[in-house]
N, CA, C and O atoms as a Maestro MAE file, in Angstrom:
{
 s_m_m2io_version
 :::
 2.0.0
}

f_m_ct {
 s_m_title
 :::
 protein
 m_atom[324] {
  # First column is atom index #
  i_m_mmod_type
  r_m_x_coord
  r_m_y_coord
  r_m_z_coord
  i_m_residue_number
  s_m_chain_name
  s_m_pdb_residue_name
  s_m_pdb_atom_name
  i_m_atomic_number
  :::
  1 25 52.166 145.804 307.741 1 A "MET " " N  " 7
  2 3 52.500 146.834 308.797 1 A "MET " " CA " 6
  3 2 53.741 146.790 309.292 1 A "MET " " C  " 6
  4 15 54.013 147.680 310.097 1 A "MET " " O  " 8
  5 25 54.810 145.782 308.966 2 A "ARG " " N  " 7
  6 3 55.961 145.883 309.338 2 A "ARG " " CA " 6
  7 2 56.762 146.853 308.155 2 A "ARG " " C  " 6
  8 15 57.819 147.415 308.443 2 A "ARG " " O  " 8
  9 25 56.142 146.981 306.813 3 A "LYS " " N  " 7
  10 3 56.515 147.584 305.880 3 A "LYS " " CA " 6
  11 2 56.510 149.192 306.388 3 A "LYS " " C  " 6
  12 15 57.367 150.022 306.085 3 A "LYS " " O  " 8
  13 25 55.521 149.382 307.098 4 A "GLU " " N  " 7
  14 3 55.297 150.750 307.452 4 A "GLU " " CA " 6
  15 2 56.286 151.237 308.861 4 A "GLU " " C  " 6
  16 15 56.286 152.350 309.388 4 A "GLU " " O  " 8
  17 25 56.987 150.198 309.203 5 A "GLY " " N  " 7
  18 3 57.748 150.350 310.334 5 A "GLY " " CA " 6
  19 2 57.262 150.105 311.937 5 A "GLY " " C  " 6
  20 15 57.734 150.617 312.953 5 A "GLY " " O  " 8
  21 25 56.133 149.125 311.799 6 A "ILE " " N  " 7
  22 3 55.404 149.066 312.990 6 A "ILE " " CA " 6
  23 2 56.313 147.810 313.659 6 A "ILE " " C  " 6
  24 15 56.619 146.827 312.983 6 A "ILE " " O  " 8
  25 25 56.568 147.912 314.577 7 A "GLU " " N  " 7
  26 3 57.412 146.551 315.444 7 A "GLU " " CA " 6
  27 2 56.273 145.449 315.611 7 A "GLU " " C  " 6
  28 15 55.079 145.655 315.828 7 A "GLU " " O  " 8
  29 25 57.052 143.998 315.429 8 A "PRO " " N  " 7
  30 3 55.887 143.085 315.500 8 A "PRO " " CA " 6
  31 2 55.369 143.049 316.942 8 A "PRO " " C  " 6
  32 15 54.284 142.488 317.095 8 A "PRO " " O  " 8
  33 25 55.984 143.569 318.044 9 A "LYS " " N  " 7
  34 3 55.229 143.570 319.409 9 A "LYS " " CA " 6
  35 2 54.233 144.391 319.271 9 A "LYS " " C  " 6
  36 15 53.275 144.018 319.949 9 A "LYS " " O  " 8
  37 25 54.021 145.427 318.640 10 A "ASP " " N  " 7
  38 3 52.949 146.260 318.165 10 A "ASP " " CA " 6
  39 2 51.403 146.056 317.493 10 A "ASP " " C  " 6
  40 15 50.330 146.622 317.703 10 A "ASP " " O  " 8
  41 25 51.891 144.797 316.440 11 A "ILE " " N  " 7
  42 3 50.946 144.409 315.579 11 A "ILE " " CA " 6
  43 2 49.631 143.703 316.578 11 A "ILE " " C  " 6
  44 15 49.696 142.736 317.337 11 A "ILE " " O  " 8
  45 25 48.530 144.532 316.267 12 A "PRO " " N  " 7
  46 3 47.280 143.895 317.059 12 A "PRO " " CA " 6
  47 2 47.153 142.105 317.014 12 A "PRO " " C  " 6
  48 15 47.463 141.388 316.063 12 A "PRO " " O  " 8
  49 25 46.674 141.730 318.176 13 A "SER " " N  " 7
  50 3 46.706 140.156 318.363 13 A "SER " " CA " 6
  51 2 45.581 139.827 317.476 13 A "SER " " C  " 6
  52 15 45.416 138.626 317.261 13 A "SER " " O  " 8
  53 25 44.889 140.540 316.997 14 A "ASP " " N  " 7
  54 3 43.445 140.233 316.059 14 A "ASP " " CA " 6
  55 2 43.947 139.931 314.441 14 A "ASP " " C  " 6
  56 15 43.493 139.134 313.620 14 A "ASP " " O  " 8
  57 25 45.111 140.942 314.336 15 A "ILE " " N  " 7
  58 3 45.744 140.469 313.146 15 A "ILE " " CA " 6
  59 2 46.571 139.287 312.869 15 A "ILE " " C  " 6
  60 15 46.447 138.572 311.876 15 A "ILE " " O  " 8
  61 25 47.539 139.111 313.945 16 A "VAL " " N  " 7
  62 3 48.538 137.893 314.355 16 A "VAL " " CA " 6
  63 2 48.014 136.816 314.480 16 A "VAL " " C  " 6
  64 15 48.207 135.950 313.627 16 A "VAL " " O  " 8
  65 25 47.171 136.574 315.633 17 A "ASP " " N  " 7
  66 3 46.617 135.446 315.969 17 A "ASP " " CA " 6
  67 2 46.205 134.477 314.912 17 A "ASP " " C  " 6
  68 15 46.563 133.299 314.933 17 A "ASP " " O  " 8
  69 25 45.079 135.244 313.540 18 A "PRO " " N  " 7
  70 3 44.813 133.875 312.707 18 A "PRO " " CA " 6
  71 2 45.916 133.354 311.868 18 A "PRO " " C  " 6
  72 15 45.721 132.308 311.249 18 A "PRO " " O  " 8
  73 25 47.328 134.114 311.755 19 A "PHE " " N  " 7
  74 3 48.357 133.571 311.298 19 A "PHE " " CA " 6
  75 2 49.020 132.350 312.095 19 A "PHE " " C  " 6
  76 15 49.338 131.234 311.684 19 A "PHE " " O  " 8
  77 25 49.108 132.819 313.141 20 A "ILE " " N  " 7
  78 3 49.671 131.798 314.162 20 A "ILE " " CA " 6
  79 2 48.897 130.389 314.299 20 A "ILE " " C  " 6
  80 15 49.431 129.280 314.307 20 A "ILE " " O  " 8
  81 25 47.454 130.690 314.411 21 A "GLU " " N  " 7
  82 3 46.628 129.628 314.300 21 A "GLU " " CA " 6
  83 2 46.794 128.612 313.012 21 A "GLU " " C  " 6
  84 15 46.713 127.384 313.004 21 A "GLU " " O  " 8
  85 25 47.033 129.457 312.007 22 A "ASN " " N  " 7
  86 3 46.989 128.716 310.632 22 A "ASN " " CA " 6
  87 2 48.425 127.959 310.732 22 A "ASN " " C  " 6
  88 15 48.268 126.781 310.410 22 A "ASN " " O  " 8
  89 25 49.483 128.188 311.001 23 A "ILE " " N  " 7
  90 3 50.594 127.493 311.083 23 A "ILE " " CA " 6
  91 2 50.569 126.361 312.051 23 A "ILE " " C  " 6
  92 15 50.951 125.278 311.606 23 A "ILE " " O  " 8
  93 25 50.186 126.416 313.307 24 A "MET " " N  " 7
  94 3 49.888 125.655 314.124 24 A "MET " " CA " 6
  95 2 48.620 124.597 313.724 24 A "MET " " C  " 6
  96 15 48.378 123.711 314.543 24 A "MET " " O  " 8
  97 25 48.129 124.639 312.978 25 A "LYS " " N  " 7
  98 3 47.306 123.706 312.134 25 A "LYS " " CA " 6
  99 2 47.739 122.861 311.058 25 A "LYS " " C  " 6
  100 15 47.086 121.942 310.563 25 A "LYS " " O  " 8
  101 25 48.838 123.223 310.749 26 A "GLN " " N  " 7
  102 3 49.584 122.561 309.370 26 A "GLN " " CA " 6
  103 2 49.937 121.229 309.822 26 A "GLN " " C  " 6
  104 15 50.362 121.032 310.960 26 A "GLN " " O  " 8
  105 25 49.753 120.179 308.846 27 A "PRO " " N  " 7
  106 3 50.676 118.919 309.385 27 A "PRO " " CA " 6
  107 2 51.858 118.849 309.141 27 A "PRO " " C  " 6
  108 15 52.332 119.703 308.392 27 A "PRO " " O  " 8
  109 25 52.737 117.783 309.710 28 A "ASP " " N  " 7
  110 3 53.960 117.964 309.677 28 A "ASP " " CA " 6
  111 2 54.761 118.135 308.614 28 A "ASP " " C  " 6
  112 15 55.770 118.810 308.409 28 A "ASP " " O  " 8
  113 25 53.793 117.023 307.667 29 A "GLU " " N  " 7
  114 3 54.434 116.892 306.223 29 A "GLU " " CA " 6
  115 2 54.525 118.404 305.628 29 A "GLU " " C  " 6
  116 15 55.548 118.777 305.052 29 A "GLU " " O  " 8
  117 25 53.510 119.169 305.782 30 A "VAL " " N  " 7
  118 3 53.678 120.456 305.118 30 A "VAL " " CA " 6
  119 2 54.541 121.698 306.062 30 A "VAL " " C  " 6
  120 15 54.656 122.854 305.656 30 A "VAL " " O  " 8
  121 25 54.976 121.318 307.076 31 A "MET " " N  " 7
  122 3 55.858 122.440 308.116 31 A "MET " " CA " 6
  123 2 57.273 121.839 307.773 31 A "MET " " C  " 6
  124 15 58.246 122.592 307.751 31 A "MET " " O  " 8
  125 25 57.414 120.420 307.490 32 A "PHE " " N  " 7
  126 3 58.738 119.919 307.612 32 A "PHE " " CA " 6
  127 2 59.348 119.204 306.507 32 A "PHE " " C  " 6
  128 15 58.612 118.321 306.065 32 A "PHE " " O  " 8
  129 25 60.301 119.300 306.015 33 A "LYS " " N  " 7
  130 3 61.094 118.681 304.690 33 A "LYS " " CA " 6
  131 2 62.063 117.559 305.330 33 A "LYS " " C  " 6
  132 15 62.931 118.005 306.080 33 A "LYS " " O  " 8
  133 25 62.036 116.381 305.165 34 A "ILE " " N  " 7
  134 3 62.822 115.433 305.698 34 A "ILE " " CA " 6
  135 2 63.511 114.649 304.689 34 A "ILE " " C  " 6
  136 15 62.918 113.767 304.069 34 A "ILE " " O  " 8
  137 25 64.911 114.968 304.467 35 A "PHE " " N  " 7
  138 3 65.731 114.368 303.775 35 A "PHE " " CA " 6
  139 2 66.788 113.475 304.113 35 A "PHE " " C  " 6
  140 15 67.164 113.677 305.268 35 A "PHE " " O  " 8
  141 25 67.478 112.457 303.469 36 A "GLU " " N  " 7
  142 3 68.738 111.749 303.814 36 A "GLU " " CA " 6
  143 2 69.753 112.512 304.203 36 A "GLU " " C  " 6
  144 15 70.221 113.435 303.536 36 A "GLU " " O  " 8
  145 25 70.171 112.115 305.420 37 A "VAL " " N  " 7
  146 3 71.353 112.868 306.011 37 A "VAL " " CA " 6
  147 2 72.587 112.719 304.835 37 A "VAL " " C  " 6
  148 15 72.639 111.682 304.175 37 A "VAL " " O  " 8
  149 25 73.328 113.544 304.669 38 A "PHE " " N  " 7
  150 3 74.489 113.399 303.681 38 A "PHE " " CA " 6
  151 2 75.661 113.949 304.327 38 A "PHE " " C  " 6
  152 15 75.548 114.889 305.113 38 A "PHE " " O  " 8
  153 25 76.927 113.356 304.012 39 A "ASP " " N  " 7
  154 3 78.099 113.999 304.540 39 A "ASP " " CA " 6
  155 2 78.424 115.166 303.946 39 A "ASP " " C  " 6
  156 15 78.282 115.454 302.757 39 A "ASP " " O  " 8
  157 25 78.895 115.869 304.873 40 A "PHE " " N  " 7
  158 3 79.340 117.299 304.435 40 A "PHE " " CA " 6
  159 2 80.769 117.778 305.093 40 A "PHE " " C  " 6
  160 15 81.018 117.888 306.293 40 A "PHE " " O  " 8
  161 25 81.511 117.994 304.144 41 A "ASP " " N  " 7
  162 3 83.162 118.213 304.526 41 A "ASP " " CA " 6
  163 2 83.038 119.649 305.162 41 A "ASP " " C  " 6
  164 15 83.088 120.655 304.456 41 A "ASP " " O  " 8
  165 25 82.878 119.697 306.493 42 A "PHE " " N  " 7
  166 3 82.694 120.977 307.013 42 A "PHE " " CA " 6
  167 2 84.125 121.308 307.687 42 A "PHE " " C  " 6
  168 15 84.629 120.624 308.578 42 A "PHE " " O  " 8
  169 25 84.773 122.617 307.043 43 A "LYS " " N  " 7
  170 3 86.192 122.843 307.770 43 A "LYS " " CA " 6
  171 2 85.977 124.299 308.853 43 A "LYS " " C  " 6
  172 15 85.429 125.364 308.568 43 A "LYS " " O  " 8
  173 25 86.485 123.968 309.876 44 A "ILE " " N  " 7
  174 3 86.245 125.406 310.657 44 A "ILE " " CA " 6
  175 2 87.259 126.163 310.270 44 A "ILE " " C  " 6
  176 15 88.382 125.798 309.922 44 A "ILE " " O  " 8
  177 25 86.709 127.504 310.363 45 A "LYS " " N  " 7
  178 3 87.388 128.649 309.977 45 A "LYS " " CA " 6
  179 2 88.344 129.194 311.455 45 A "LYS " " C  " 6
  180 15 88.003 129.253 312.637 45 A "LYS " " O  " 8
  181 25 89.538 129.507 310.830 46 A "LYS " " N  " 7
  182 3 90.155 130.001 312.033 46 A "LYS " " CA " 6
  183 2 89.599 131.253 312.555 46 A "LYS " " C  " 6
  184 15 89.364 132.248 311.869 46 A "LYS " " O  " 8
  185 25 89.399 131.132 313.847 47 A "SER " " N  " 7
  186 3 88.862 132.603 314.693 47 A "SER " " CA " 6
  187 2 89.474 132.846 315.905 47 A "SER " " C  " 6
  188 15 90.288 132.049 316.372 47 A "SER " " O  " 8
  189 25 89.116 134.017 316.541 48 A "THR " " N  " 7
  190 3 89.543 134.603 317.688 48 A "THR " " CA " 6
  191 2 88.681 134.889 318.574 48 A "THR " " C  " 6
  192 15 87.697 135.539 318.220 48 A "THR " " O  " 8
  193 25 88.803 134.534 319.771 49 A "PHE " " N  " 7
  194 3 87.710 135.188 320.937 49 A "PHE " " CA " 6
  195 2 88.404 136.226 321.915 49 A "PHE " " C  " 6
  196 15 88.084 136.532 323.064 49 A "PHE " " O  " 8
  197 25 89.687 136.779 320.940 50 A "GLU " " N  " 7
  198 3 90.200 137.671 321.883 50 A "GLU " " CA " 6
  199 2 89.640 139.451 321.894 50 A "GLU " " C  " 6
  200 15 89.373 140.142 320.911 50 A "GLU " " O  " 8
  201 25 89.601 139.783 323.151 51 A "TRP " " N  " 7
  202 3 88.583 140.807 323.272 51 A "TRP " " CA " 6
  203 2 89.478 141.881 324.311 51 A "TRP " " C  " 6
  204 15 90.319 141.538 325.141 51 A "TRP " " O  " 8
  205 25 89.054 143.184 324.013 52 A "TYR " " N  " 7
  206 3 89.709 144.036 324.832 52 A "TYR " " CA " 6
  207 2 88.776 145.119 325.240 52 A "TYR " " C  " 6
  208 15 88.010 145.453 324.336 52 A "TYR " " O  " 8
  209 25 88.638 145.765 326.386 53 A "GLU " " N  " 7
  210 3 87.941 147.073 326.542 53 A "GLU " " CA " 6
  211 2 88.318 148.236 325.710 53 A "GLU " " C  " 6
  212 15 89.491 148.542 325.497 53 A "GLU " " O  " 8
  213 25 87.098 149.002 325.154 54 A "CYS " " N  " 7
  214 3 87.710 150.089 324.514 54 A "CYS " " CA " 6
  215 2 88.416 151.107 325.473 54 A "CYS " " C  " 6
  216 15 87.742 151.421 326.454 54 A "CYS " " O  " 8
  217 25 89.637 151.670 325.362 55 A "GLU " " N  " 7
  218 3 90.312 152.555 326.122 55 A "GLU " " CA " 6
  219 2 89.652 153.822 326.301 55 A "GLU " " C  " 6
  220 15 90.078 154.641 327.116 55 A "GLU " " O  " 8
  221 25 88.362 154.088 325.397 56 A "ASN " " N  " 7
  222 3 87.852 155.375 325.367 56 A "ASN " " CA " 6
  223 2 86.570 155.453 326.398 56 A "ASN " " C  " 6
  224 15 86.340 156.288 327.273 56 A "ASN " " O  " 8
  225 25 85.775 154.238 325.972 57 A "CYS " " N  " 7
  226 3 84.325 154.130 326.252 57 A "CYS " " CA " 6
  227 2 84.147 153.054 327.327 57 A "CYS " " C  " 6
  228 15 83.211 153.000 328.125 57 A "CYS " " O  " 8
  229 25 85.058 152.305 327.244 58 A "GLY " " N  " 7
  230 3 85.076 151.020 327.991 58 A "GLY " " CA " 6
  231 2 84.117 149.736 327.441 58 A "GLY " " C  " 6
  232 15 83.843 148.766 328.147 58 A "GLY " " O  " 8
  233 25 83.742 149.884 326.292 59 A "GLU " " N  " 7
  234 3 82.633 148.790 325.597 59 A "GLU " " CA " 6
  235 2 83.819 147.360 325.389 59 A "GLU " " C  " 6
  236 15 84.980 147.519 325.011 59 A "GLU " " O  " 8
  237 25 83.355 146.349 325.645 60 A "ILE " " N  " 7
  238 3 83.803 145.288 325.267 60 A "ILE " " CA " 6
  239 2 84.050 144.822 323.822 60 A "ILE " " C  " 6
  240 15 83.061 144.374 323.240 60 A "ILE " " O  " 8
  241 25 84.985 144.851 323.285 61 A "THR " " N  " 7
  242 3 85.270 144.901 321.556 61 A "THR " " CA " 6
  243 2 86.334 143.573 321.305 61 A "THR " " C  " 6
  244 15 87.371 143.284 321.903 61 A "THR " " O  " 8
  245 25 85.653 142.907 320.197 62 A "PHE " " N  " 7
  246 3 86.651 141.864 319.772 62 A "PHE " " CA " 6
  247 2 87.701 142.360 319.048 62 A "PHE " " C  " 6
  248 15 87.636 143.527 318.661 62 A "PHE " " O  " 8
  249 25 88.563 141.754 318.819 63 A "ILE " " N  " 7
  250 3 90.066 142.573 318.690 63 A "ILE " " CA " 6
  251 2 89.661 142.965 317.005 63 A "ILE " " C  " 6
  252 15 90.046 144.023 316.507 63 A "ILE " " O  " 8
  253 25 88.871 141.998 316.265 64 A "HIS " " N  " 7
  254 3 88.711 142.813 314.893 64 A "HIS " " CA " 6
  255 2 87.763 144.111 314.530 64 A "HIS " " C  " 6
  256 15 87.562 144.799 313.529 64 A "HIS " " O  " 8
  257 25 87.280 144.066 315.920 65 A "GLY " " N  " 7
  258 3 86.431 145.596 315.881 65 A "GLY " " CA " 6
  259 2 87.300 146.583 316.560 65 A "GLY " " C  " 6
  260 15 86.812 147.704 316.699 65 A "GLY " " O  " 8
  261 25 88.541 146.371 317.026 66 A "LEU " " N  " 7
  262 3 89.239 147.228 317.502 66 A "LEU " " CA " 6
  263 2 90.156 148.178 316.750 66 A "LEU " " C  " 6
  264 15 90.763 147.616 315.838 66 A "LEU " " O  " 8
  265 25 90.444 149.625 316.915 67 A "ARG " " N  " 7
  266 3 91.387 150.399 316.213 67 A "ARG " " CA " 6
  267 2 92.403 151.105 316.996 67 A "ARG " " C  " 6
  268 15 91.951 151.417 318.098 67 A "ARG " " O  " 8
  269 25 93.615 151.466 316.814 68 A "ILE " " N  " 7
  270 3 94.491 152.275 317.571 68 A "ILE " " CA " 6
  271 2 94.319 153.732 317.202 68 A "ILE " " C  " 6
  272 15 94.216 154.052 316.018 68 A "ILE " " O  " 8
  273 25 94.288 154.575 318.121 69 A "LYS " " N  " 7
  274 3 93.948 155.792 318.057 69 A "LYS " " CA " 6
  275 2 94.754 156.737 319.098 69 A "LYS " " C  " 6
  276 15 94.559 156.875 320.305 69 A "LYS " " O  " 8
  277 25 95.503 157.210 318.446 70 A "GLU " " N  " 7
  278 3 96.439 158.148 319.590 70 A "GLU " " CA " 6
  279 2 97.102 157.236 320.599 70 A "GLU " " C  " 6
  280 15 97.283 157.604 321.760 70 A "GLU " " O  " 8
  281 25 97.502 155.912 320.105 71 A "GLY " " N  " 7
  282 3 98.283 154.885 321.025 71 A "GLY " " CA " 6
  283 2 97.258 154.126 321.806 71 A "GLY " " C  " 6
  284 15 97.620 153.427 322.753 71 A "GLY " " O  " 8
  285 25 95.866 154.232 321.428 72 A "LYS " " N  " 7
  286 3 94.937 153.551 322.704 72 A "LYS " " CA " 6
  287 2 94.114 152.567 321.838 72 A "LYS " " C  " 6
  288 15 93.816 153.063 320.751 72 A "LYS " " O  " 8
  289 25 93.752 151.540 321.994 73 A "LYS " " N  " 7
  290 3 92.808 150.692 321.541 73 A "LYS " " CA " 6
  291 2 91.458 151.414 321.900 73 A "LYS " " C  " 6
  292 15 91.140 151.824 323.017 73 A "LYS " " O  " 8
  293 25 90.833 151.480 320.910 74 A "VAL " " N  " 7
  294 3 89.466 152.284 320.900 74 A "VAL " " CA " 6
  295 2 88.364 151.303 319.522 74 A "VAL " " C  " 6
  296 15 88.713 150.752 318.478 74 A "VAL " " O  " 8
  297 25 87.129 151.446 320.112 75 A "CYS " " N  " 7
  298 3 86.208 150.594 319.278 75 A "CYS " " CA " 6
  299 2 85.947 151.570 317.948 75 A "CYS " " C  " 6
  300 15 86.580 152.626 317.920 75 A "CYS " " O  " 8
  301 25 85.178 151.310 317.009 76 A "ILE " " N  " 7
  302 3 85.216 151.929 315.972 76 A "ILE " " CA " 6
  303 2 84.316 153.072 316.088 76 A "ILE " " C  " 6
  304 15 84.508 154.131 315.491 76 A "ILE " " O  " 8
  305 25 83.145 152.799 317.011 77 A "SER " " N  " 7
  306 3 82.413 154.164 317.205 77 A "SER " " CA " 6
  307 2 83.215 155.405 317.953 77 A "SER " " C  " 6
  308 15 82.809 156.551 317.758 77 A "SER " " O  " 8
  309 25 84.406 155.158 318.847 78 A "CYS " " N  " 7
  310 3 84.985 156.002 319.337 78 A "CYS " " CA " 6
  311 2 86.037 156.285 318.146 78 A "CYS " " C  " 6
  312 15 86.321 157.451 317.871 78 A "CYS " " O  " 8
  313 25 86.556 155.308 317.507 79 A "LEU " " N  " 7
  314 3 87.538 155.897 316.430 79 A "LEU " " CA " 6
  315 2 86.740 157.256 315.459 79 A "LEU " " C  " 6
  316 15 87.432 158.050 314.822 79 A "LEU " " O  " 8
  317 25 85.809 157.304 315.478 80 A "GLU " " N  " 7
  318 3 84.974 158.086 314.279 80 A "GLU " " CA " 6
  319 2 84.506 159.680 315.212 80 A "GLU " " C  " 6
  320 15 84.095 160.778 314.837 80 A "GLU " " O  " 8
  321 25 84.789 159.156 316.389 81 A "LYS " " N  " 7
  322 3 84.613 160.711 317.269 81 A "LYS " " CA " 6
  323 2 85.583 161.714 317.320 81 A "LYS " " C  " 6
  324 15 85.369 162.749 317.952 81 A "LYS " " O  " 8
  :::
 }
 m_bond[323] {
  # First column is bond index #
  i_m_from
  i_m_to
  i_m_order
  :::
  1 1 2 1
  2 2 3 1
  3 3 4 2
  4 3 5 1
  5 5 6 1
  6 6 7 1
  7 7 8 2
  8 7 9 1
  9 9 10 1
  10 10 11 1
  11 11 12 2
  12 11 13 1
  13 13 14 1
  14 14 15 1
  15 15 16 2
  16 15 17 1
  17 17 18 1
  18 18 19 1
  19 19 20 2
  20 19 21 1
  21 21 22 1
  22 22 23 1
  23 23 24 2
  24 23 25 1
  25 25 26 1
  26 26 27 1
  27 27 28 2
  28 27 29 1
  29 29 30 1
  30 30 31 1
  31 31 32 2
  32 31 33 1
  33 33 34 1
  34 34 35 1
  35 35 36 2
  36 35 37 1
  37 37 38 1
  38 38 39 1
  39 39 40 2
  40 39 41 1
  41 41 42 1
  42 42 43 1
  43 43 44 2
  44 43 45 1
  45 45 46 1
  46 46 47 1
  47 47 48 2
  48 47 49 1
  49 49 50 1
  50 50 51 1
  51 51 52 2
  52 51 53 1
  53 53 54 1
  54 54 55 1
  55 55 56 2
  56 55 57 1
  57 57 58 1
  58 58 59 1
  59 59 60 2
  60 59 61 1
  61 61 62 1
  62 62 63 1
  63 63 64 2
  64 63 65 1
  65 65 66 1
  66 66 67 1
  67 67 68 2
  68 67 69 1
  69 69 70 1
  70 70 71 1
  71 71 72 2
  72 71 73 1
  73 73 74 1
  74 74 75 1
  75 75 76 2
  76 75 77 1
  77 77 78 1
  78 78 79 1
  79 79 80 2
  80 79 81 1
  81 81 82 1
  82 82 83 1
  83 83 84 2
  84 83 85 1
  85 85 86 1
  86 86 87 1
  87 87 88 2
  88 87 89 1
  89 89 90 1
  90 90 91 1
  91 91 92 2
  92 91 93 1
  93 93 94 1
  94 94 95 1
  95 95 96 2
  96 95 97 1
  97 97 98 1
  98 98 99 1
  99 99 100 2
  100 99 101 1
  101 101 102 1
  102 102 103 1
  103 103 104 2
  104 103 105 1
  105 105 106 1
  106 106 107 1
  107 107 108 2
  108 107 109 1
  109 109 110 1
  110 110 111 1
  111 111 112 2
  112 111 113 1
  113 113 114 1
  114 114 115 1
  115 115 116 2
  116 115 117 1
  117 117 118 1
  118 118 119 1
  119 119 120 2
  120 119 121 1
  121 121 122 1
  122 122 123 1
  123 123 124 2
  124 123 125 1
  125 125 126 1
  126 126 127 1
  127 127 128 2
  128 127 129 1
  129 129 130 1
  130 130 131 1
  131 131 132 2
  132 131 133 1
  133 133 134 1
  134 134 135 1
  135 135 136 2
  136 135 137 1
  137 137 138 1
  138 138 139 1
  139 139 140 2
  140 139 141 1
  141 141 142 1
  142 142 143 1
  143 143 144 2
  144 143 145 1
  145 145 146 1
  146 146 147 1
  147 147 148 2
  148 147 149 1
  149 149 150 1
  150 150 151 1
  151 151 152 2
  152 151 153 1
  153 153 154 1
  154 154 155 1
  155 155 156 2
  156 155 157 1
  157 157 158 1
  158 158 159 1
  159 159 160 2
  160 159 161 1
  161 161 162 1
  162 162 163 1
  163 163 164 2
  164 163 165 1
  165 165 166 1
  166 166 167 1
  167 167 168 2
  168 167 169 1
  169 169 170 1
  170 170 171 1
  171 171 172 2
  172 171 173 1
  173 173 174 1
  174 174 175 1
  175 175 176 2
  176 175 177 1
  177 177 178 1
  178 178 179 1
  179 179 180 2
  180 179 181 1
  181 181 182 1
  182 182 183 1
  183 183 184 2
  184 183 185 1
  185 185 186 1
  186 186 187 1
  187 187 188 2
  188 187 189 1
  189 189 190 1
  190 190 191 1
  191 191 192 2
  192 191 193 1
  193 193 194 1
  194 194 195 1
  195 195 196 2
  196 195 197 1
  197 197 198 1
  198 198 199 1
  199 199 200 2
  200 199 201 1
  201 201 202 1
  202 202 203 1
  203 203 204 2
  204 203 205 1
  205 205 206 1
  206 206 207 1
  207 207 208 2
  208 207 209 1
  209 209 210 1
  210 210 211 1
  211 211 212 2
  212 211 213 1
  213 213 214 1
  214 214 215 1
  215 215 216 2
  216 215 217 1
  217 217 218 1
  218 218 219 1
  219 219 220 2
  220 219 221 1
  221 221 222 1
  222 222 223 1
  223 223 224 2
  224 223 225 1
  225 225 226 1
  226 226 227 1
  227 227 228 2
  228 227 229 1
  229 229 230 1
  230 230 231 1
  231 231 232 2
  232 231 233 1
  233 233 234 1
  234 234 235 1
  235 235 236 2
  236 235 237 1
  237 237 238 1
  238 238 239 1
  239 239 240 2
  240 239 241 1
  241 241 242 1
  242 242 243 1
  243 243 244 2
  244 243 245 1
  245 245 246 1
  246 246 247 1
  247 247 248 2
  248 247 249 1
  249 249 250 1
  250 250 251 1
  251 251 252 2
  252 251 253 1
  253 253 254 1
  254 254 255 1
  255 255 256 2
  256 255 257 1
  257 257 258 1
  258 258 259 1
  259 259 260 2
  260 259 261 1
  261 261 262 1
  262 262 263 1
  263 263 264 2
  264 263 265 1
  265 265 266 1
  266 266 267 1
  267 267 268 2
  268 267 269 1
  269 269 270 1
  270 270 271 1
  271 271 272 2
  272 271 273 1
  273 273 274 1
  274 274 275 1
  275 275 276 2
  276 275 277 1
  277 277 278 1
  278 278 279 1
  279 279 280 2
  280 279 281 1
  281 281 282 1
  282 282 283 1
  283 283 284 2
  284 283 285 1
  285 285 286 1
  286 286 287 1
  287 287 288 2
  288 287 289 1
  289 289 290 1
  290 290 291 1
  291 291 292 2
  292 291 293 1
  293 293 294 1
  294 294 295 1
  295 295 296 2
  296 295 297 1
  297 297 298 1
  298 298 299 1
  299 299 300 2
  300 299 301 1
  301 301 302 1
  302 302 303 1
  303 303 304 2
  304 303 305 1
  305 305 306 1
  306 306 307 1
  307 307 308 2
  308 307 309 1
  309 309 310 1
  310 310 311 1
  311 311 312 2
  312 311 313 1
  313 313 314 1
  314 314 315 1
  315 315 316 2
  316 315 317 1
  317 317 318 1
  318 318 319 1
  319 319 320 2
  320 319 321 1
  321 321 322 1
  322 322 323 1
  323 323 324 2
  :::
 }
}
């Protein structure tokens, strides 16, 4: 049904419920894989939370999604207008 474009909320419960019941009946060993904890060299990437309001539509946009158009900071949607 999903391949036909039907939204999950619109799939009848008589189709969905048996799947949910089957999952709920599974033992932990089937549902979860438990492994030893291992060290992982995690490096935090540099990021920014700098944001501005689009000077055209007012949408809050992170700086990486802003462009300059005619001297104004605009979101990508407004850039294409």
